[in-house]
C-alpha positions in Angstrom: -148.8 -77.8 161.5 -151.4 -80.7 163.0 -153.7 -78.0 162.1 -153.2 -78.3 158.5 -153.0 -82.0 157.7 -156.4 -82.5 159.6 -158.1 -79.9 157.9 -156.4 -81.7 154.2 -157.8 -84.7 155.8 -161.2 -83.6 156.5 -161.4 -81.8 153.3 -160.4 -85.1 151.7 -163.7 -86.7 153.7 -165.7 -84.3 152.7 -164.1 -84.1 148.9 -165.3 -87.7 148.5 -168.5 -87.5 149.2 -171.2 -88.7 146.0 -173.5 -85.6 143.7 -176.8 -85.8 144.5 -179.5 -84.9 141.1 -182.1 -83.1 141.4 -185.2 -83.6 140.4 -186.9 -80.3 141.6 -187.1 -76.7 140.7 -183.4 -75.0 141.5 -184.1 -72.9 144.7 -183.4 -68.4 144.5 -183.4 -66.5 147.2 -180.5 -65.0 149.8 -177.3 -66.9 150.6 -174.7 -66.6 152.8 -171.5 -68.8 153.4 -168.0 -68.8 154.4 -164.3 -69.0 152.9 -161.0 -70.6 153.6 -157.8 -70.9 151.9 -154.1 -70.4 151.9 -152.6 -67.1 149.4 -148.8 -68.0 147.8 -147.9 -65.4 146.0 -144.2 -65.4 143.8 -142.8 -62.7 142.3 -140.1 -61.6 140.2 -138.8 -58.2 139.2 -135.6 -57.0 137.8 -133.9 -59.9 138.8 -135.1 -59.2 142.5 -137.9 -62.7 144.0 -140.1 -62.8 146.8 -142.7 -65.2 148.0 -145.2 -64.7 150.5 -147.6 -66.8 151.7 -150.9 -66.6 153.7 -154.0 -67.9 155.5 -157.1 -65.9 154.0 -161.3 -65.9 155.1 -164.2 -63.9 154.5 -167.7 -64.2 153.6 -170.0 -64.0 151.2 -173.1 -62.5 150.1 -175.6 -63.5 147.0 -179.5 -63.9 146.5 -180.4 -65.6 143.7 -183.5 -65.8 141.0 -184.9 -67.9 138.5 -185.8 -67.1 135.3 -189.1 -66.9 133.4 -187.1 -69.5 131.2 -185.7 -71.3 133.9 -182.6 -70.1 133.9 -180.6 -68.9 137.6 -179.4 -65.4 137.1 -177.7 -64.0 140.6 -175.4 -61.7 142.6 -172.6 -62.2 145.1 -170.5 -60.0 147.1 -167.1 -61.1 149.1 -165.2 -59.7 151.5 -162.1 -61.3 152.1 -158.7 -60.6 154.8 
C-alpha cells in the first residue's frame, strides 16, 4: 500500500510541472515509451456481478513524420500485460 502512495505522490509532482511552449519545428522519427497503470473492471449479467482489479504494464513503439503542410502523422503500437 505504501508503494502506491509513493507512486501517487510522485505522479502528482510530475503532473504539476508547467507546460513549456515549443517554437521549433515538430520532430519526426522513431519513439519508444513505457506505461503502467491500474485496470479495473466491473460487470453485471443476469443478476450476477463481479469485479477485478490488476496492475497493467507495457511498452509502446511508434514513428512520427511531418507532412509538407506541417501536420504530424504517426503510427503507434502498444503491448500491455
